C-alpha positions, -999 to +999 in steps of 0.1 A: -224+810-252-242+791-225-232+754-227-252+727-211-235+692-210-256+661-205-244+625-201-274+612-219-307+624-233-333+611-258-328+641-281-308+673-275-334+691-298-362+680-276-343+688-244-336+724-256-371+729-269-385+719-234-361+742-217-371+771-239-407+767-229-399+773-192-367+793-191-354+825-207-324+813-226-296+834-242-290+833-279-267+804-289-274+784-258-260+749-266-270+715-253-246+687-260-249+650-249-224+621-247-252+598-257-284+606-276-308+577-273-335+588-297-317+612-321-338+624-350-331+631-386-352+647-413-388+636-415-385+616-383-357+593-394-334+581-366-299+592-360-278+566-340-244+573-326-218+556-304-217+571-269-189+596-262-173+594-296-193+620-316-208+654-314-245+655-308-257+689-299-284+715-304-281+753-306-308+778-298-312+807-322-335+834-309-343+869-321-350+857-356-363+881-381-373+856-408-406+851-426-420+816-421-416+807-458-379+813-456-372+786-429-348+767-452-323+796-450-316+783-415-306+749-430-283+767-454-266+787-426-260+756-405-247+736-434-223+763-443-211+766-407-204+729-404-187+728-439-165+758-430-154+741-397-146+708-414-128+725-443-105+744-418-093+711-403-085+695-437-115+672-443-113+664-480-138+667-508-166+683-488-200+687-503-236+694-490-261+668-501-295+683-502-311+693-480-283+694-454-262+663-451-225+669-451-204+645-472-168+638-477-166+622-511-197+600-511-196+593-473-220+610-449-203+625-419-229+649-405-267+653-403-286+684-395-322+689-382-337+724-378-369+728-359-386+762-355-413+780-335-436+805-352-450+837-339-477+847-364-461+848-399-426+852-384-401+827-371-397+832-333-368+809-326-352+778-339-334+747-326-304+738-347-296+702-342-262+688-354-249+652-354-213+650-365-194+617-367-161+624-351-142+595-334-165+566-342-150+540-366-176+513-370-210+520-385-225+485-390-247+483-420-244+520-428-220+516-457-221+552-467-213+566-432-178+577-422-162+599-395-135+625-391-112+600-375-115+576-404-110+604-429-081+622-411-065+593-394-065+609-359-087+613-328-102+648-325-111+668-294-149+671-293-154+703-274-129+721-296-149+711-326-181+722-309-168+757-302-155+760-338-190+751-352-207+776-329-182+803-339-190+797-376-227+797-369-223+832-354-203+843-383-228+832-409-258+846-390-239+879-388-231+877-425-268+872-432-278+902-410-252+925-426-254+914-463-287+896-468-292+861-480-280+862-516-242+855-510-250+827-485-274+811-510-248+813-538-222+796-515-246+769-505-256+762-542-220+759-554-213+733-526-243+711-536-234+674-541-238+664-578-245+700-589-248+702-627-239+666-631-261+640-648-277+620-619-302+593-614-332+599-591-362+580-578-396+595-572-423+586-547-437+560-572-403+543-572-398+554-608-362+562-618-354+592-639-323+612-651-317+649-644-294+676-634-294+693-600-295+731-607-301+745-572-325+748-543-356+771-541-360+796-513-385+772-498-359+744-498-371+724-527-345+707-549-345+721-585-339+694-611-336+700-648-354+672-666-356+663-703-365+691-727-349+716-702-379+714-679-370+726-644-390+708-617-390+713-579-391+684-554-398+686-517-384+664-489-392+627-494-405+634-529-373+624-546-342+604-537-308+609-553-294+575-564-261+590-578 
């Protein structure tokens, strides 16, 4: 693992993408920053952290052999790697909120952003961005945010956590290469927040409706069972889970 440590950068994803354009990087090259000034979330949303207290890092995954329409599998692998790491240190009640937020109870503790480069119909490489709330204890108006320190009552060593996540990433990519995607998909599905529970959603027209989360499609769309047992798929930003 090639580790690049930065004091500050606008975005570790952008920094690693720029490096990959001009430098031959080894698989699982990692860029981490004490302070990420313009961190990104899904669909361009911002990801703000307190300097030096959390893990903000990006991992290069090269040598991919995935069709472009299976990109979401990368989100699945990263989510499971983070989940496995946090479970091993005793974080309680862990769930994955579609598409790839990691929750403890109803509190968000980690966000993930996967960006990829295509070569024809195949994925060439991907940048796996992870923002994990570790030792920060105040989140201002973000009432649904928490951290490992708040949940576990102790300060954690950032680099040790980083190495653990990368180790789990390697494990899940190896599992995929050896066994295919089905077992990984099954594990991800069983960890989905509100799976098979009656839940309230809001669509793009701000209309609320009831439904049951039944799974996620291979293309990453949330599968919700509506009235009369109709199964409908929703893409990112097409639906919001209200609990």
